[in-house]
C-alpha positions, 0 to 999 in steps of 0.5 A, spaced: 836 342 745 828 342 743 824 335 742 817 334 741 812 328 742 806 327 738 799 327 741 794 323 738 786 322 739 782 316 741 782 314 733 790 314 733 790 321 729 795 326 731 792 332 733 798 336 736 805 336 738 808 337 745 815 341 744 820 341 750 827 344 751 831 341 756 834 345 762 839 341 764 840 338 771 840 342 778 848 343 780 846 341 787 842 335 786 843 333 779 836 332 778 833 333 771 830 340 771 823 341 769 824 342 761 820 348 758 814 346 754 809 348 749 804 345 745 803 346 737 797 344 734 797 344 726 791 347 722 786 342 719 788 339 712 795 340 712 799 335 709 804 331 713 810 335 709 807 342 711 806 340 718 813 337 719 816 343 716 812 348 720 813 344 726 821 344 725 820 352 725 816 353 731 821 348 735 827 353 733 823 359 735 821 356 741 828 354 743 831 361 741 826 364 746 828 359 751 835 361 750 833 368 751 830 367 757 823 369 754 820 363 756 818 360 763 816 354 766 809 352 769 812 353 776 815 360 774 809 362 771 805 361 777 810 364 781 810 370 776 803 370 776 802 370 784 808 376 784 804 380 779 797 379 783 801 381 790 804 387 786 797 389 784 794 388 790 800 392 794 799 398 788 791 398 790 792 399 797 797 404 796 793 408 792 787 407 797 792 410 802 793 417 798 788 422 800 783 425 796 782 433 796 776 432 802 780 427 806 786 432 806 782 438 807 780 435 814 787 433 816 789 440 814 784 443 818 786 439 824 793 441 823 792 448 823 787 448 829 793 447 833 796 454 832 791 458 829 785 461 832 778 458 831 775 464 827 781 463 822 779 456 822 772 457 821 774 462 815 779 456 812 773 451 812 768 456 809 773 458 803 774 450 802 767 449 801 767 451 794 773 447 792 771 441 795 765 441 790 770 441 784 776 437 787 772 433 793 774 426 791 780 427 786 786 424 789 790 430 791 796 428 787 792 428 781 790 435 781 794 439 777 796 446 775 791 447 769 785 444 774 786 449 779 787 455 774 781 453 771 777 453 778 780 460 779 778 462 772 771 460 773 770 464 779 772 470 775 768 469 769 762 466 773 756 471 771 751 473 777 746 468 779 739 469 781 740 477 781 746 476 786 753 480 784 759 476 781 764 474 786 768 480 789 776 480 787 777 479 795 773 473 795 777 470 789 783 472 792 781 468 799 780 462 795 786 462 791 790 464 798 787 458 802 788 453 796 795 455 795 796 454 803 793 447 803 797 445 797 804 447 800 802 444 807 801 437 803 808 438 800 811 439 807 807 433 809 810 429 803 803 428 800 805 431 794 811 432 791 810 439 788 805 445 789 800 445 783 800 453 784 807 454 785 807 458 778 800 461 779 800 468 780 795 471 784 788 473 780 788 480 778 781 484 779 776 484 773 775 490 769 769 492 772 771 490 779 772 497 782 776 496 789 772 498 795 776 503 799 776 503 806 771 507 809 774 513 813 770 519 816 773 526 815 774 531 821 767 534 820 764 527 820 767 525 826 765 531 830 758 529 827 759 522 830 761 524 837 755 529 837 750 524 835 753 519 841 751 524 846 744 522 845 746 514 846 746 510 852 752 511 856 755 504 855 755 505 847 757 512 848 763 510 852 765 504 848 764 508 841 769 514 844 774 509 846 774 505 839 775 512 836 780 514 840 784 508 841 783 505 834 782 498 837 779 492 833 772 490 836 775 484 839 780 488 843 774 492 845 770 486 847 776 483 851 778 490 855 778 489 863 777 495 867 784 493 871 788 494 864 786 502 864 790 507 868 785 513 869 791 517 872 796 516 866 791 514 861 795 508 859 791 502 857 794 495 856 791 491 850 792 484 851 786 480 850 781 479 844 774 476 844 772 472 838 766 468 836 764 462 832 758 458 832 762 452 835 765 455 841 761 461 842 765 467 845 772 466 847 778 470 849 785 469 845 791 474 844 791 480 839 792 479 832 799 479 832 799 475 839 803 481 842 800 485 848 801 493 847 800 499 851 796 505 848 794 512 851 787 515 851 785 522 851 782 525 858 775 526 855 774 519 853 777 517 860 772 521 863 766 518 859 769 511 861 769 513 869 762 515 868 760 508 865 764 504 870 760 507 876 754 506 872 755 499 870 757 497 878 751 500 880 747 497 875 749 490 875 750 490 883 743 492 884 741 485 880 746 481 883 750 480 877 758 480 876 761 483 869 768 479 870 771 485 870 770 487 863 768 494 861 763 492 856 758 486 857 752 483 854 745 485 858 746 479 863 753 481 865 757 476 860 762 477 856 760 482 850 760 478 843 764 482 838 758 481 833 754 485 838 759 491 837 758 491 829 750 490 830 750 496 834 755 501 830 751 499 823 744 501 827 747 507 829 750 509 822 743 508 819 740 512 825 744 518 824 744 517 816 752 514 816 751 509 811 756 503 811 758 504 818 762 499 821 767 498 827 773 498 822 771 505 819 773 508 826 779 504 826 781 507 819 779 514 821 783 514 827 789 512 823 788 517 817 787 523 821 793 522 826 798 521 820 795 526 816 796 531 821 803 529 822 803 523 827 809 519 825 807 512 822 811 508 827 807 511 833 801 510 829 803 503 827 804 501 835 797 504 837 794 500 832 797 493 833 800 492 827 806 487 826 810 492 822 810 500 820 810 498 813 803 494 814 801 501 816 804 505 810 801 500 805 794 501 808 795 509 810 799 511 804 794 516 802 794 519 809 802 519 810 802 523 803 798 528 806 802 528 812 809 529 808 805 535 804 804 538 810 811 537 813 814 540 806 810 546 807 812 547 814 819 547 812 818 551 806 815 557 810 821 556 814 827 556 809 824 560 803 820 565 807 825 570 807 827 569 800 820 571 797 821 578 800 828 578 797 
């Protein structure tokens, strides 16, 4: 039940009332429990009757609130305040533990470095620079679908700056894929509940962004290239001829050793891939699909390789240098940097009026000419080192269509030839 005690000032005037509501006694000790209390201060100028009436009202409301469990004792208020402060501190600590985009990007790179090549890691780092400028210090869990969508849209709609061309569609797709992979990793690691890009479709090319077709040389252009090679140093002639005939990637050529070439059978084992990054320099890894493969090289190329092997041995033996058994090396005998191959082929293209020439053009040319002239896709796929023939089909569908057309014509010549004269 509620009761009150009047509080007076030094002059003996009542200035406030302390209202109490009993909490009864402790069931174990029998001691009186600390009552609920509150202070009611009446406005100045009120009559005694008005104050009494208002005091009774306040007492009734306070007692009702106590009975509903809405009022705390001073000890309970203190404990509640402490609990609230501890909860807030805990939430602050947990919030600080949640990684920002930049912080998780660091963890993501470290995680991927355990299973991916240094070159791929370098590509990831490069592709995360622009998103980091936008999302950097944001909590990863706060980045939502619309934010990422806006980022991709901005990439697509950005106008050329300082005379530079807008970002190519392939570059935008790289940003999209890298971000999607990062967020998916965060879901797997329990950092976020859902990938914000889960429902986001791969960006489409702009209307003015015409996809660049892979550079492929015709049979007559290839004959011209091979003629030009006769004027080049034997080392480069042998290397480019091998690339044309094998369709190997530049890193696979740089990592090739003489012991892997069987000059009697023409079989060559491709088991290494030389790569380069600024951090590691040139290093050896496995081929792109992590599998070795065996290919066959034609006799004319084997003959040029034989000539180069002899010249290489004499050249480096006279200098007292070693090549480590590699077929193609730098000038001092060390392993060849794949970028050196690219630089030479570009220079070769400029020299002989073959604009845009690059190592992959030779790979594309080998595959296209082979398939267009009837080679089966499975065999070409194995020679290229693709993980699946469907990859080859997707890349060289135009060549496969031409091969099918020729096969159809051959079939027609056999089956319908007599009917034409009937």
